[in-house]
N, C-alpha and C positions, 0 to 999 in steps of 0.2 A: 691566343696570340704570346705572352710570354715563355711563354713552354716552348712555339717553334723559336723564340729568339734563343732560347739559352740551348735548344740545341743546336741551331746555330752557331754561338758565341763558346760550343766545345770544339769544333770544326778547326783543322788546321789554313793557313792560310792558298795553301793549294785546293785546299778541299772546295774551301768560302768560291776560290775564282774558279774551278769547277762547278761550282754550285751555278752561280751564275752563267757562265756561259751555259748552260743547260735549263735555265728559267726563260733567260735570253730568248733562248730558239724555243723553247715553245710556247712564248710570247708570239714570236715571227708565225708561229705552221695556227695557234687563234684565230691570230684578226688574218692568214689565210683563208679559212673556212670559215669567218664569220663572213668575208668578203662573196662567198662561192656560195652562201648560203646552207653551211654541212655545217655549222655550230647548234648547236641546241641549247643550249646551256651559255649564257654568255658570262656568266656572274664568274665563271674561270679566269676571263681576263682583267678583273681584276685583283682578280686574289692574286695571277701571276706578276702584275705590276705590281704590287705592297708585297707580295717577297719579292720582286727584285732589288727594290728600293730598301728594305730589310738588309741585302745582304752588301747591297753598295754601301749602305751607311756603317753596319759592322768591318766593312773593310776600310774604310775614310775613318773611322776612328781607334783603325789599327796602327794606320799610318800619322798619326796625330800625336799617338803614345810614340809611335819609335822615334817622331820628329823632339818631341819631349823628353823620353829620354834621354838624348845626345844632347838636346840643351842643356 
């Protein structure tokens, strides 16, 4: 997990936003496949949800740091 977070921290703001959209789209597709009975491994939903949360946390940390730097 720490390695994933370190990899995400190395990304720029635009890359993080793109990764967030990608993961949210993946999550939608996984949920759709679950509803239609096509998803074999349901653990991918939890992993994707946690990765979305990780990315959103990093984006929020950067927003706070930017705001505190201006104050």
